[in-house]
ZAPA-399071 format. One line per 4 residues: their letters; for each residue x, y, z of C-alpha. Coordinates in steps of 0.25 Angstrom, whole numbers, plus 2048, in hexadecimal, padded with zeros to 3 digits. Example, Ala and Ser with C-alpha at 12.3 -4.5 7.8 and 13.67 -1.06 7.14 Angstrom:
2
AS> 831,7EE,81F | 837,7FC,81D
//
This chain:
435
MSPQ> 800,800,800 | 804,80E,7FE | 806,817,80A | 7F9,81E,807
DCIS> 7F2,811,806 | 7F8,80C,813 | 7F3,819,81A | 7E5,817,814
SLLS> 7E5,809,819 | 7EA,80C,827 | 7E0,817,829 | 7D3,810,823
VPDA> 7D4,800,821 | 7CB,7F9,82B | 7D5,7ED,82C | 7DF,7EE,837
ALRR> 7E9,7E5,830 | 7E8,7ED,823 | 7EA,7FA,82B | 7F7,7F4,832
RAAE> 7FC,7F0,825 | 7FA,7FE,81F | 801,804,82B | 80D,7FB,82A
ELME> 80E,7FE,81B | 80D,80D,81D | 818,80C,828 | 821,803,820
AGSV> 81F,80D,814 | 826,817,81D | 81B,822,819 | 81C,82E,821
SEDA> 812,837,81B | 808,83F,823 | 7FD,836,81F | 805,82A,823
ISAF> 808,830,831 | 7FA,834,833 | 7F5,826,82F | 7FF,81F,839
AKGL> 7FA,829,844 | 7EB,825,841 | 7F0,816,842 | 7F4,818,850
TDPD> 7E5,818,853 | 7E2,80C,84B | 7DA,801,852 | 7E4,7F7,84E
KGVR> 7F0,7F6,857 | 7F9,7F1,84C | 7F6,7FE,844 | 7F8,807,84F
DICA> 806,800,852 | 80A,801,843 | 806,810,842 | 80D,813,84F
LALA> 81A,80D,84A | 819,814,83D | 817,822,844 | 823,820,84D
RIGN> 82C,81C,841 | 827,828,839 | 829,831,845 | 837,82D,846
SQTH> 83A,836,83B | 83B,845,840 | 835,849,833 | 828,842,836
THFV> 827,843,845 | 81F,84F,846 | 814,849,83C | 813,83C,844
AEAV> 812,843,851 | 807,84C,84B | 7FF,840,846 | 801,838,853
VPLI> 7FF,842,85E | 7F0,844,85D | 7EF,835,861 | 7F4,839,86F
THES> 7E6,83D,872 | 7DF,831,86C | 7D4,82A,874 | 7DC,81D,874
LEVR> 7E7,81C,87E | 7EF,812,875 | 7EF,81C,86A | 7F3,827,873
NLAG> 7FF,81F,878 | 803,81A,86A | 803,829,865 | 80B,82D,871
DILI> 815,822,86F | 817,826,861 | 819,835,865 | 823,831,86F
KLGP> 82B,82A,865 | 82B,836,85C | 833,83D,866 | 835,84C,867
GAAD> 82E,84E,859 | 820,84A,85F | 820,855,869 | 81B,861,860
ALYP> 80E,858,85D | 80B,856,86B | 80C,864,871 | 7FD,868,86D
YLRD> 7F9,85C,875 | 7FF,862,882 | 7F3,86C,881 | 7E8,861,87E
PISD> 7DC,863,887 | 7DC,855,88C | 7E7,853,897 | 7EA,845,893
NRKF> 7EE,849,885 | 7F7,854,88B | 7FD,84B,894 | 800,840,889
ACDI> 806,84B,880 | 80F,84F,88B | 813,841,88E | 817,83F,87F
IGLS> 81E,84C,87F | 826,849,88B | 82C,83D,884 | 82F,844,877
NNPS> 83D,849,87B | 83A,856,875 | 83F,862,87E | 837,86C,876
AIPY> 82A,866,87C | 82E,86C,88A | 827,879,889 | 81A,872,884
VRAI> 81A,868,890 | 81D,873,899 | 810,87A,896 | 808,86F,89C
LTDT> 810,86E,8A9 | 804,876,8AE | 7F9,86D,8A7 | 7EC,86C,8AF
DSNV> 7ED,85D,8AF | 7F7,857,8B8 | 7FA,84B,8AF | 7FE,855,8A4
RCAA> 807,85C,8AE | 80D,84F,8B2 | 810,84C,8A3 | 816,859,8A1
IEAL> 820,858,8AC | 823,84A,8A8 | 825,84F,89A | 82E,85A,89E
GFLK> 837,850,8A6 | 838,847,899 | 83C,853,891 | 846,858,89B
ASEL> 840,865,89D | 84B,86A,8A6 | 847,879,8A5 | 839,875,8AA
LGDI> 83E,86D,8B6 | 83B,879,8C0 | 82D,879,8BB | 82B,86A,8BC
IAMY> 830,86A,8CA | 827,876,8CE | 81C,86C,8CB | 820,862,8D6
DDET> 816,868,8E0 | 80B,862,8D7 | 809,854,8DC | 802,84F,8D0
VRPY> 80F,852,8C7 | 81A,850,8D2 | 81F,842,8CD | 820,847,8BF
VVAA> 828,854,8C4 | 832,84A,8CB | 833,841,8BF | 835,84D,8B6
AGSI> 840,853,8BF | 847,846,8BE | 846,846,8AE | 84B,854,8AD
GGKH> 856,852,8B7 | 861,85D,8BB | 865,862,8C9 | 857,869,8CB
AQDF> 850,85D,8C8 | 859,854,8D2 | 858,85E,8DD | 848,85E,8DB
LLKV> 848,84F,8DB | 850,84E,8E8 | 847,858,8EF | 83B,850,8EB
MDES> 841,843,8F0 | 845,84A,8FD | 838,851,900 | 82D,849,8FA
DDEF> 825,840,903 | 81F,839,8F7 | 827,82C,8F5 | 822,82C,8E7
IQIA> 827,839,8E4 | 834,836,8EB | 836,82A,8E2 | 833,832,8D6
AIDA> 83E,83C,8DA | 848,831,8DC | 845,82B,8CF | 846,838,8C8
LAVC> 854,83A,8CE | 858,82D,8C9 | 856,833,8BB | 85C,841,8BD
ADDI> 866,841,8C9 | 874,844,8C4 | 87B,845,8D1 | 880,839,8D9
GIAH> 87E,840,8E6 | 86F,83F,8E3 | 871,830,8E3 | 878,830,8F0
KLLQ> 86D,838,8F6 | 863,82E,8F2 | 86B,823,8F7 | 86B,829,905
LLPS> 85C,82A,905 | 85B,81B,902 | 85B,816,910 | 84F,81E,915
ASPD> 846,81D,909 | 83A,814,907 | 83D,806,900 | 836,80B,8F3
VQVV> 83E,818,8F3 | 84B,811,8F6 | 84B,809,8E9 | 848,816,8E1
LLRT> 853,81D,8E8 | 85D,812,8E5 | 859,812,8D7 | 85B,821,8D6
VYSI> 868,820,8DD | 86E,816,8D4 | 868,81C,8C7 | 86F,829,8CA
AFRL> 87C,821,8CE | 87B,819,8C1 | 879,825,8B8 | 884,82D,8BE
KISI> 88D,820,8BE | 890,821,8CD | 890,816,8D6 | 888,816,8E3
DLPH> 889,80C,8EE | 87D,808,8F5 | 87E,807,904 | 87E,7F9,909
GLRS> 872,7FC,912 | 86A,7FF,906 | 86D,7F3,8FE | 85E,7EE,900
VAQQ> 859,7FA,8F8 | 862,7F5,8EC | 85C,7E7,8EE | 84E,7EC,8EE
ALMD> 851,7F5,8E1 | 855,7E8,8DA | 848,7E1,8DD | 840,7ED,8D6
DDPD> 839,7EB,8C9 | 83F,7F8,8C3 | 84C,7F5,8BC | 853,803,8BF
TRIS> 850,800,8CE | 856,7F2,8CD | 863,7F8,8C6 | 864,802,8D1
GLLA> 863,7F7,8DB | 86E,7EF,8D4 | 877,7FB,8D3 | 875,7FE,8E2
LGKL> 879,7F0,8E6 | 887,7F3,8E0 | 892,7EA,8DD | 891,7E0,8E8
YEEE> 885,7D7,8EB | 880,7D1,8F8 | 878,7C5,8FB | 86C,7CE,8FE
DIPA> 86C,7D4,8F0 | 86A,7C7,8E9 | 85B,7C6,8E9 | 85A,7D4,8E3
LLHE> 865,7D1,8D9 | 85E,7C4,8D4 | 851,7CC,8D2 | 859,7D5,8C9
MHYN> 85F,7C9,8C2 | 851,7C4,8BF | 84F,7D0,8B5 | 859,7CA,8AC
NPET> 860,7D7,8A9 | 86D,7D3,8A3 | 874,7E0,8A8 | 870,7DF,8B7
QQHI> 872,7D0,8B7 | 880,7D1,8B2 | 882,7DC,8BD | 87D,7D4,8C8
LSIV> 885,7C7,8C4 | 892,7CF,8C2 | 891,7D5,8D0 | 88C,7C8,8D7
LNHS> 899,7C1,8D1 | 8A3,7CC,8D1 | 8A0,7D3,8DE | 897,7CB,8E7
SPAV> 89B,7C1,8F2 | 89B,7B2,8EF | 88F,7B1,8F8 | 887,7BB,8F0
VREF> 88B,7B4,8E3 | 887,7A6,8E9 | 879,7AB,8ED | 877,7B3,8E1
FEQV> 879,7A8,8D7 | 872,79E,8E0 | 866,7A6,8DF | 867,7A9,8D1
FTSL> 867,79A,8CD | 85E,796,8D8 | 853,79F,8D2 | 855,79C,8C4
PETH> 84B,791,8C2 | 840,799,8C8 | 842,7A7,8C5 | 84C,7A7,8B9
IVQV> 853,7B3,8C0 | 85D,7B3,8B5 | 85E,7AC,8A8 | 86A,7A2,8A9
PELL> 870,7A4,89B | 871,7B3,89E | 876,7B1,8AC | 881,7A7,8A7
GFLT> 884,7B1,89C | 887,7BC,8A6 | 88F,7B3,8AF | 898,7AF,8A4
SIIP> 89E,7BD,8A3 | 89D,7C0,8B2 | 8A3,7B3,8B8 | 8B1,7B3,8B2
TAAT> 8B4,7C1,8BA | 8AC,7BE,8C6 | 8B2,7BB,8D4 | 8B7,7AD,8D4
DNAA> 8AE,7A8,8E0 | 8A2,7AF,8DB | 8A4,7A9,8CD | 8A5,79B,8D3
IALQ> 899,79C,8DB | 891,7A1,8CF | 896,795,8C6 | 893,78B,8D1
TISR> 884,790,8D2 | 883,78F,8C3 | 888,781,8C3 | 87E,77D,8CE
YYQS> 873,783,8C6 | 877,77A,8BA | 870,76E,8C0 | 863,774,8C1
AIPD> 864,77D,8B4 | 85C,77A,8A7 | 864,773,89C | 866,780,895
HRRE> 86B,787,8A1 | 875,77B,8A4 | 87B,77D,896 | 87C,78C,899
IIEF> 883,78A,8A6 | 88D,780,8A0 | 890,78A,895 | 892,795,89F
LLAV> 89B,78D,8A8 | 8A3,789,89C | 8A5,798,89A | 8A9,79C,8A8
DRHE> 8AE,790,8AF | 8B1,783,8A8 | 8B5,77C,8B5 | 8A7,77E,8BA
VVRL> 8A1,778,8AE | 8AA,76C,8B0 | 8A7,76B,8BF | 898,76C,8BC
LSDE> 897,762,8B1 | 8A0,758,8B8 | 896,759,8C4 | 88A,757,8BB
ITSG> 891,74A,8B5 | 893,744,8C2 | 886,748,8C8 | 880,73A,8C4
QQHR> 873,740,8BE | 872,73C,8B0 | 86C,748,8AA | 876,751,8B1
VEDA> 882,748,8AC | 87C,748,89E | 87B,757,89D | 889,759,8A3
IQFA> 88F,74F,899 | 888,756,88D | 88D,764,892 | 89B,75F,893
EFYN> 89B,759,886 | 894,764,87F | 89E,76F,885 | 8AA,766,883
IREI> 8AD,767,892 | 8B9,75D,892 | 8BC,75E,8A1 | 8B0,756,8A5
VLP> 8B1,747,8A6 | 8A5,741,89F | 89F,734,8A4
//
């Protein structure tokens, strides 16, 4: 079909499958005429989800060209007032993808008589990364609707409107917008923002606002002294606030590339942070535990291992084997392999892969304990894991393979003997005396 035929079919054919095909052909043809853009925008309201998705993709592609961004934005922006929430959100997603170029089309909607439309337009502008939008958003800081005021404050934070930080902070006394003022100060940053957030944290009797201020400092604080001050507040804070304080302390330290040692008496806070669902909180707990683990840390460390994050798993294994005591190593690996059948706390191939690079440089006693635990697990492991254990041991300690398979051959249990002989022959382990 020609582009014009595709447009006609997309707009008028009753059959949804034919409309989808027309939208696909029009998109593949690369048509960027105003008629095509208008047809794709109309397609965002199509009853068929497939048509809507194709049209959304086409508009995003066309809008990637700065030449056509304005036309796409003008065609899509009226849909942010559509009666269907799905259509409004779809239009919003496209406008956000268009970036700074979409802002001009949205400004008139900041004066829309319906407050929800003003708020939605402001939300999109806030994510546009267009600093020229700041004066337009400033104009609705005094909107009669509190939700619109909240959206304006949030948008100015996203847009880094540092010149308006004073105006935003002045709105703190309005309880309805208070959390947004705190968050915007964190997004904008700078000394004025940091001083304000510290004051809020010190003076507010609302724990929710305190936590918001601490979180905002995690984003903007550029002075390690703030991290040390927050660390001093940890002992007297409530358990919920303690975890947030810890996360912020180590976020600041990590960003500034400065090490902070957690006082030993606060180690339980780091352990609690490692049990959190939030990955950033768990990372702060891991950093706070430092370069030496204790037996009391093991449940929290195993909880993090459960997430199968390669970076944190390697980090934990390296510290266990290189810096922790033999008692910690023994307990850690015992718990890892004891819990494997029930919880799959870590995938065996990945675990052995990490250990292949860590074991050769680990403390001798610690490496021996880890290898012994792995060898004990061999008997209860599934066949694939037994093979992987043999290959791992061959890579790091051939003598341990010989010992393990020799013990298996003399076990007197036929299936164990047969498996051991098979491995010895397959891997050509000549040191083993075969029956």
